[in-house]
N, C-alpha and C positions, 0 to 999 in steps of 0.2 A: 739788355732788358729795357723795355719802354718805361718811361717815367709815368707814375700814376697821375691821372688828371686831377686838378685842384677841385673842379666842380664837374658834376655830370652835365651832359648837354641840356637836360631839362631845367637845371638850375640856371644855366647860362641863358637859355631861351626865355625863362621867366624874367630875369633881370633885364635882358635886351628888350623884351616886350614892354616893360614898364617905361623904358626910355623912349621907344617909338610911340607909345601911347601918349606920353606927356609932350613930346616935342614934334611928333610927326616924322615921316621918313626924311624929308629934306632938312628939317631942323635938328635932327639927331646927328651930331657929328661924332667922329671917331673918339674924341676925348670923352664924351658922354658915355659911349659904349665901353671904353676901357675902364672908366671909373666904376661903372655899374657892374661889370662882369668880373673885374679884377684881372683881366687878360689884356695883353698887349695886342695891337692891331695885327701883328704877324701871326699870333696864335689864333685870333678870331678868323683871319683869312685862311689859315691852314685847315681849320675845322669846317668852315662854311663856304669858302671860296670867294665871297665878296660881301659887301654891305647889302647889296640887293638880295642875294641868296639868303643871308641871315634874316633879312626882313621878311622874306617869303616864309621862312621856317617859323618865325615868330607869329605870323598870321595863322599858320596851321596850329601852332601851340595854343594861341588864343581861342581858336575855334574849338579845340578839343578840351581845353582846361577851363575856359571861362564861359563861352556860349553854351556848350553842351551841359555844363554843370548848372548854369542858370535855368536853362529850359527844363532840365530834370527837376530841379528843386522847386521851382515855382509852378510849372505847367503840368507836371506829371505827379509829383509827390504831394501836392497840396490836396487835402481831403475835399475841399470845396473848390472846384475849378475856377469859378468866377472870382473868388477871393484870391486865388493863385495868380490869375491874370492881373488883377489890380496890384498885388504885391510885386509882380514882375515889373510893371510900369513904374511904380513908385520907387523901386530900387535904382532906377536910372537917374534919379535926382536927389533922393533922400540923404545921400552921403555928403552932399555939397555943404561946405562950411568954410568960407574964405578965411574967417578969423582963426579958425582952428587948423588952417593949412591944408584943407581938402578942396582944391580947386575943381571946377567942372572938367571932366575928361571925356564925357560922352562914351562912345564905343569905338574901339580901335578899328573895327571893320568900316563903320560909317565914316570915321575920320580919314581912313585910307582911301575910300571910294571918292571922297571929295578932293583929296590931294592928287589922285592918280590922273594920268593923261589918257585921252581916248586911245583905244587900241592896246591898253595894258592888260592883256588877257590873263596874265598870272594873278594879278590883283582882282580883276573882275570875277574870275572863277571862284576865288576864295570868298569874296563878298557874297556872291550868289549862293554859295553853299551855306553860308551863315544865315542869309535871309530866308532860304528855303527851310532850314532847320527850325528857325523861330516861327515861321508861318505854320509849319506842320504842328509845332507844339501848341500854338493858338487853336488850330483846327481841332486837334484831338481833345483839348480842354473844353472847347465849345461843345463838341459832340458828347462829352460826358456830363455836361451841365443839365440841370433841370430848371434853369431860370425861366420863369413865366414870360419874360420879355423877349425871348428869342424864338418862340414858337413860330413855325412857318417861315423862318428866315433862313437863308442859305448859310450853313456853317463855313463853306469855302469863301464866300464873299465877306462874311464877318471877319474871318481870319485874315484875309487880305487887307481889309480896312484897318484892322489892328496893326498889322505889320507896317503899313504905310504911315499910320498915325504914330507908331513907335519912332520911326525915323524923324518925324517932325518934333516929337517930344525930346529926342536926343539932341537935335540941333538947337532947339529952344533952350535947353539946359546949358548949352555952351555960352550963350549970349545974354541970358536972363536968369540970374541965380535966385530970384525971388521965389521962395518955397510956396507961397500962396498962389502965385501966378502959375507955377508948374503944377500944383495940385488941381487948379481949375482946368488946365489942359488935360490932365489925367481923368478928371471927372467927365469931361466932354467925350473922351475915348470910351469910357465905361458906361455912358448913358444907355446905349443899346442893350446892355447886359443887366443893368441894375435899375433902369427906369429913371425918371426925373426925381432926384432927391431934394430938389429945392422946394 
């Protein structure tokens, strides 16, 4: 009779995901993964084949459990689409508090894209799926909006502008943890939707 698994694969993937998110693919060593998952390297390799294969599965897990959830919560479930877009952007940095032990982590997909090498199609494919999902969420939110500031503007171009701006905001949050500066960046991204609030 097979021995029951200590954790379901989804639990293992969540724990491994947090390791890769914090340390990156190269910085996450086997000891980190063993400590986080409670499994020895042999058990991890038996289940997933290799560190690289485990990483790819954690990216899929992140896409489904984090990105899809965030897009649904902020861009589809918000009664006011523009408020939802702002909340989505703010959530990228509002959690940061160095003194409280909440360092900037940005986005696992963005971090992975920056760390990957040219020609790494497995990572590129997953990152592109994530970007497309977020951009579609922005597009649908914009199309539902009745903001007077976006009349006669292309929803597709605005969504792409937001998607690109989001990447800049995520990168900025990694190197500049000043909440005021990050809010100013968020305000700049939201100006086409909310008008000049100054």
